[in-house]
KOLVOZA-609983 format. One record per atom (N, C-alpha, C, CB): z, x, y; residue in three letters. Coordinates in steps of 0.02 Angstrom, whole numbers, padded with zeros to 5 digits, always signed. Glycine has a CB too. Layout:
REM KOLVOZA-609983
ZXYALA;...
This chain:
REM KOLVOZA-609983
-01121-02341+01011UNK;-01045-02364+01046UNK;-01057-02415+01111UNK;-00999-02288+01079UNK;-01037-02475+01105UNK;-01048-02524+01153UNK;-01006-02503+01214UNK;-01031-02593+01127UNK;-01032-02526+01267UNK;-00991-02512+01335UNK;-00910-02553+01344UNK;-01046-02541+01403UNK;-00897-02607+01299UNK;-00843-02633+01287UNK;-00799-02570+01245UNK;-00857-02702+01249UNK;-00842-02560+01184UNK;-00782-02513+01147UNK;-00775-02442+01192UNK;-00807-02490+01055UNK;-00818-02408+01242UNK;-00794-02358+01275UNK;-00759-02370+01327UNK;-00833-02323+01289UNK;-00734-02434+01362UNK;-00708-02464+01394UNK;-00628-02445+01362UNK;-00741-02531+01395UNK;-00636-02491+01301UNK;-00565-02498+01263UNK;-00533-02428+01254UNK;-00574-02534+01185UNK;-00567-02370+01228UNK;-00544-02302+01222UNK;-00532-02281+01273UNK;-00579-02261+01195UNK;-00552-02290+01324UNK;-00530-02274+01402UNK;-00465-02293+01410UNK;-00570-02310+01459UNK;-00470-02358+01405UNK;-00386-02387+01400UNK;-00330-02349+01361UNK;-00384-02459+01363UNK;-00360-02327+01294UNK;-00313-02306+01265UNK;-00295-02220+01298UNK;-00334-02316+01187UNK;-00351-02187+01309UNK;-00349-02129+01339UNK;-00311-02119+01394UNK;-00401-02114+01352UNK;-00300-02174+01433UNK;-00261-02178+01500UNK;-00196-02201+01477UNK;-00292-02230+01558UNK;-00175-02234+01433UNK;-00111-02246+01411UNK;-00071-02188+01375UNK;-00116-02301+01370UNK;-00104-02152+01349UNK;-00087-02074+01312UNK;-00069-02039+01361UNK;-00147-02030+01273UNK;-00126-02030+01429UNK;-00107-01991+01484UNK;-00041-01992+01504UNK;-00142-02006+01536UNK;-00040-02075+01533UNK;+00026-02100+01575UNK;+00077-02095+01547UNK;+00030-02164+01594UNK;+00096-02100+01476UNK;+00140-02096+01444UNK;+00172-02024+01436UNK;+00120-02123+01394UNK;+00120-01976+01431UNK;+00163-01913+01428UNK;+00168-01878+01489UNK;+00138-01865+01380UNK;+00142-01915+01536UNK;+00168-01884+01613UNK;+00232-01933+01643UNK;+00093-01889+01677UNK;+00255-01994+01604UNK;+00303-02040+01626UNK;+00270-02083+01676UNK;+00363-02006+01654UNK;+00217-02090+01686UNK;+00194-02128+01737UNK;+00206-02208+01715UNK;+00118-02107+01752UNK;+00261-02228+01711UNK;+00276-02299+01696UNK;+00227-02349+01743UNK;+00359-02311+01712UNK;+00218-02358+01800UNK;+00183-02408+01829UNK;+00098-02406+01809UNK;+00198-02399+01907UNK;+00080-02341+01794UNK;+00011-02330+01751UNK;-00001-02371+01699UNK;+00006-02266+01720UNK;+00060-02358+01649UNK;+00058-02379+01575UNK;+00059-02468+01598UNK;+00140-02342+01519UNK;+00107-02498+01644UNK;+00108-02565+01655UNK;+00040-02582+01675UNK;+00159-02584+01705UNK;+00002-02559+01709UNK;-00062-02580+01749UNK;-00113-02584+01680UNK;-00090-02514+01818UNK;-00086-02554+01630UNK;-00163-02565+01569UNK;-00128-02614+01532UNK;-00194-02487+01505UNK;-00063-02667+01542UNK;-00065-02719+01485UNK;-00053-02772+01542UNK;-00004-02713+01414UNK;-00085-02855+01506UNK;-00056-02903+01530UNK;+00003-02927+01535UNK;-00075-02932+01516UNK;+00025-02961+01601UNK;+00090-02998+01615UNK;+00134-03019+01540UNK;+00067-03074+01661UNK;+00082-03054+01497UNK;+00100-03084+01438UNK;+00106-03036+01388UNK;+00056-03133+01420UNK;+00099-02983+01376UNK;+00085-02931+01336UNK;+00160-02929+01291UNK;+00063-02861+01384UNK;+00148-02923+01214UNK;+00197-02911+01168UNK;+00195-02879+01131UNK;+00213-02943+01144UNK;+00255-02850+01098UNK;+00243-02761+01054UNK;+00277-02790+00991UNK;+00297-02669+01093UNK;+00263-02788+00952UNK;+00301-02808+00887UNK;+00316-02717+00852UNK;+00237-02873+00825UNK;+00378-02709+00820UNK;+00385-02640+00800UNK;+00438-02654+00744UNK;+00409-02586+00863UNK;+00425-02619+00689UNK;+00458-02643+00628UNK;+00530-02649+00624UNK;+00440-02604+00578UNK;+00579-02703+00631UNK;+00640-02695+00620UNK;+00674-02708+00664UNK;+00654-02648+00603UNK;+00633-02744+00739UNK;+00655-02748+00797UNK;+00629-02808+00827UNK;+00644-02693+00830UNK;+00660-02843+00885UNK;+00632-02912+00885UNK;+00576-02893+00926UNK;+00680-02974+00914UNK;+00531-02939+00950UNK;+00467-02925+00999UNK;+00503-02909+01042UNK;+00414-02976+01022UNK;+00446-02879+01089UNK;+00466-02852+01146UNK;+00430-02871+01204UNK;+00466-02788+01140UNK;+00429-02891+01268UNK;+00378-02929+01302UNK;+00377-02878+01364UNK;+00396-03014+01318UNK;+00322-02856+01422UNK;+00325-02822+01456UNK;+00378-02811+01495UNK;+00288-02829+01475UNK;+00420-02849+01517UNK;+00474-02839+01546UNK;+00522-02798+01535UNK;+00493-02879+01548UNK;+00539-02806+01465UNK;+00571-02772+01411UNK;+00543-02690+01410UNK;+00553-02815+01339UNK;+00494-02700+01390UNK;+00450-02651+01380UNK;+00452-02580+01444UNK;+00378-02695+01377UNK;+00462-02609+01500UNK;+00471-02580+01558UNK;+00524-02560+01566UNK;+00457-02610+01602UNK;+00607-02597+01539UNK;+00658-02574+01545UNK;+00673-02521+01502UNK;+00695-02618+01543UNK;+00642-02524+01440UNK;+00620-02455+01387UNK;+00611-02407+01435UNK;+00545-02460+01336UNK;+00538-02413+01457UNK;+00506-02347+01480UNK;+00546-02317+01532UNK;+00433-02357+01507UNK;+00585-02351+01587UNK;+00612-02323+01622UNK;+00667-02280+01606UNK;+00621-02358+01655UNK;+00710-02294+01562UNK;+00765-02265+01521UNK;+00749-02223+01490UNK;+00797-02298+01483UNK;+00705-02215+01459UNK;+00672-02159+01427UNK;+00665-02092+01502UNK;+00584-02196+01390UNK;+00635-02119+01538UNK;+00618-02080+01592UNK;+00694-02065+01637UNK;+00556-02123+01637UNK;+00739-02102+01621UNK;+00807-02097+01671UNK;+00844-02033+01606UNK;+00866-02202+01687UNK;+00823-02035+01549UNK;+00843-01993+01487UNK;+00811-01928+01493UNK;+00821-02027+01418UNK;+00770-01927+01549UNK;+00732-01858+01528UNK;+00694-01849+01471UNK;+00775-01807+01519UNK;+00653-01892+01430UNK;+00625-01893+01373UNK;+00556-01852+01403UNK;+00620-01970+01338UNK;+00528-01812+01361UNK;+00465-01802+01360UNK;+00419-01817+01298UNK;+00462-01743+01376UNK;+00390-01864+01300UNK;+00336-01889+01250UNK;+00269-01869+01254UNK;+00331-01955+01252UNK;+00253-01845+01199UNK;+00195-01818+01177UNK;+00155-01860+01142UNK;+00206-01766+01144UNK;+00103-01880+01132UNK;+00069-01928+01104UNK;-00028-01926+01082UNK;+00090-01978+01153UNK;-00025-01941+01040UNK;-00100-01937+01014UNK;-00124-01998+00974UNK;-00108-01875+00968UNK;-00177-02030+01003UNK;-00206-02078+00979UNK;-00285-02062+00941UNK;-00206-02123+01037UNK;-00273-02079+00875UNK;-00344-02078+00850UNK;-00376-02143+00823UNK;-00348-02028+00797UNK;-00432-02165+00862UNK;-00448-02218+00853UNK;-00496-02231+00791UNK;-00467-02234+00908UNK;-00477-02275+00732UNK;-00494-02285+00676UNK;-00552-02334+00678UNK;-00440-02302+00640UNK;-00544-02376+00728UNK;-00599-02440+00724UNK;-00590-02475+00791UNK;-00583-02500+00655UNK;-00637-02501+00817UNK;-00618-02543+00872UNK;-00676-02621+00847UNK;-00638-02494+00961UNK;-00660-02660+00863UNK;-00702-02743+00849UNK;-00681-02772+00906UNK;-00677-02798+00774UNK;-00748-02791+00950UNK;-00743-02832+00992UNK;-00774-02907+00987UNK;-00763-02800+01039UNK;-00750-02969+01004UNK;-00778-03035+00994UNK;-00758-03061+01059UNK;-00752-03078+00929UNK;-00805-03077+01109UNK;-00796-03122+01177UNK;-00759-03090+01218UNK;-00765-03191+01171UNK;-00708-03114+01248UNK;-00624-03074+01276UNK;-00590-03058+01238UNK;-00571-03108+01313UNK;-00591-03062+01168UNK;-00531-03021+01137UNK;-00552-02960+01097UNK;-00488-03066+01087UNK;-00521-02920+01077UNK;-00543-02854+01046UNK;-00475-02837+01017UNK;-00576-02794+01101UNK;-00493-02784+00951UNK;-00434-02756+00923UNK;-00460-02667+00903UNK;-00409-02811+00848UNK;-00390-02658+00889UNK;-00411-02571+00898UNK;-00354-02561+00836UNK;-00389-02519+00995UNK;-00377-02512+00793UNK;-00334-02478+00740UNK;-00345-02400+00756UNK;-00358-02500+00657UNK;-00267-02387+00756UNK;-00275-02322+00777UNK;-00201-02293+00717UNK;-00267-02315+00879UNK;-00223-02212+00711UNK;-00156-02189+00702UNK;-00139-02151+00762UNK;-00147-02148+00639UNK;-00059-02158+00765UNK;-00044-02122+00816UNK;+00022-02074+00791UNK;-00032-02171+00879UNK;+00022-02025+00827UNK;+00059-01990+00820UNK;+00101-01942+00875UNK;+00032-01969+00781UNK;+00168-01962+00877UNK;+00226-01959+00940UNK;+00261-01908+00929UNK;+00279-02018+00947UNK;+00283-01864+00976UNK;+00337-01807+00960UNK;+00378-01839+01025UNK;+00308-01708+00963UNK;+00441-01844+01019UNK;+00496-01852+01094UNK;+00543-01802+01082UNK;+00544-01933+01105UNK;+00546-01763+01136UNK;+00591-01728+01137UNK;+00636-01736+01200UNK;+00567-01671+01127UNK;+00715-01744+01187UNK;+00760-01764+01245UNK;+00801-01695+01256UNK;+00812-01835+01225UNK;+00803-01709+01342UNK;+00848-01651+01373UNK;+00902-01636+01321UNK;+00886-01673+01448UNK;+00935-01579+01306UNK;+00997-01583+01281UNK;+00988-01585+01221UNK;+01035-01629+01301UNK;+00934-01598+01176UNK;+00934-01599+01106UNK;+00895-01538+01082UNK;+00905-01665+01080UNK;+00923-01509+01022UNK;+00875-01448+00995UNK;+00807-01476+00950UNK;+00926-01393+00939UNK;+00808-01519+00901UNK;+00766-01543+00865UNK;+00728-01603+00905UNK;+00799-01560+00805UNK;+00669-01595+00907UNK;+00625-01656+00930UNK;+00610-01708+00885UNK;+00563-01635+00951UNK;+00589-01778+00880UNK;+00598-01834+00828UNK;+00500-01816+00829UNK;+00645-01934+00861UNK;+00487-01823+00769UNK;+00415-01835+00753UNK;+00408-01910+00720UNK;+00386-01775+00699UNK;+00362-01928+00764UNK;+00343-02006+00729UNK;+00256-02007+00726UNK;+00377-02085+00789UNK;+00233-02053+00649UNK;+00167-02054+00656UNK;+00152-02122+00620UNK;+00133-01990+00628UNK;+00101-02154+00604UNK;+00081-02206+00572UNK;+00019-02248+00622UNK;+00149-02247+00554UNK;-00001-02301+00578UNK;-00046-02334+00618UNK;-00026-02399+00668UNK;-00094-02354+00571UNK;-00061-02401+00708UNK;-00047-02476+00749UNK;-00110-02524+00761UNK;-00016-02460+00829UNK;-00115-02577+00788UNK;-00165-02628+00782UNK;-00149-02656+00841UNK;-00165-02674+00721UNK;-00192-02660+00879UNK;-00187-02678+00951UNK;-00237-02722+00960UNK;-00191-02623+01000UNK;-00215-02789+00995UNK;-00252-02824+01031UNK;-00255-02826+01117UNK;-00237-02879+01005UNK;-00324-02807+01127UNK;-00335-02805+01189UNK;-00376-02883+01205UNK;-00375-02734+01205UNK;-00366-02894+01298UNK;-00393-02959+01309UNK;-00429-02921+01383UNK;-00326-03035+01315UNK;-00484-02952+01381UNK;-00532-02932+01452UNK;-00510-02994+01498UNK;-00634-02932+01439UNK;-00485-02958+01546UNK;-00450-03004+01598UNK;-00474-02970+01670UNK;-00358-03006+01587UNK;-00520-03021+01722UNK;-00535-03000+01766UNK;-00585-02939+01764UNK;-00485-02996+01790UNK;-00618-02938+01704UNK;-00669-02890+01695UNK;-00639-02820+01655UNK;-00699-02875+01771UNK;-00565-02815+01656UNK;-00534-02741+01621UNK;-00499-02781+01554UNK;-00460-02689+01682UNK;-00506-02737+01517UNK;-00470-02732+01447UNK;-00409-02699+01466UNK;-00510-02688+01387UNK;-00372-02755+01444UNK;-00291-02743+01451UNK;-00258-02759+01384UNK;-00255-02795+01510UNK;-00211-02712+01360UNK;-00161-02716+01302UNK;-00140-02795+01307UNK;-00090-02658+01312UNK;-00149-02832+01259UNK;-00114-02906+01248UNK;-00065-02902+01199UNK;-00163-02965+01223UNK;-00062-02880+01134UNK;-00017-02888+01078UNK;-00040-02803+01063UNK;-00035-02961+01011UNK;+00014-02784+01013UNK;+00033-02718+00996UNK;+00078-02715+00947UNK;+00057-02686+01047UNK;+00051-02707+00877UNK;+00103-02704+00817UNK;+00100-02632+00798UNK;+00084-02754+00749UNK;+00167-02606+00806UNK;+00165-02531+00814UNK;+00201-02498+00736UNK;+00216-02508+00893UNK;+00171-02474+00675UNK;+00205-02463+00614UNK;+00217-02399+00609UNK;+00172-02484+00559UNK;+00233-02351+00675UNK;+00253-02284+00651UNK;+00327-02270+00637UNK;+00231-02236+00699UNK;+00348-02232+00590UNK;+00392-02210+00560UNK;+00413-02134+00574UNK;+00376-02225+00500UNK;+00461-02105+00567UNK;+00497-02062+00588UNK;+00454-02008+00522UNK;+00586-02084+00592UNK;+00449-01944+00544UNK;+00406-01906+00498UNK;+00431-01833+00472UNK;+00342-01897+00533UNK;+00432-01819+00434UNK;+00477-01752+00413UNK;+00424-01692+00420UNK;+00512-01755+00325UNK;+00437-01642+00465UNK;+00383-01581+00481UNK;+00429-01528+00451UNK;+00360-01565+00573UNK;+00389-01485+00432UNK;+00415-01417+00378UNK;+00418-01369+00427UNK;+00360-01389+00309UNK;
């Protein structure tokens, strides 16, 4: 594994840890200012919209548990992509049943100032039924 691949895995791990901790500033520090998120059935979301949604989740006292299994990382110069399988469980205060979602994501990273940061993210997770 190359140094760049290790650094990208560390970004993914930091993202998961910060998400679970509800640390919005930390998550924001792991993306470029011009980051774009693509989610099926929704308009593209920029960093400002992502921050607003993240803060709304925190206000609603949502507990997010997430796991990312990295399937592939490819690096080419200052751009790289990671294909992961993401599993997310969201528990909202006052609700009995958590929401489970899982599926693939494709994330493009950009090396900026010597750091790998999320640049584009296509998230294809969907609700899953657990027995």
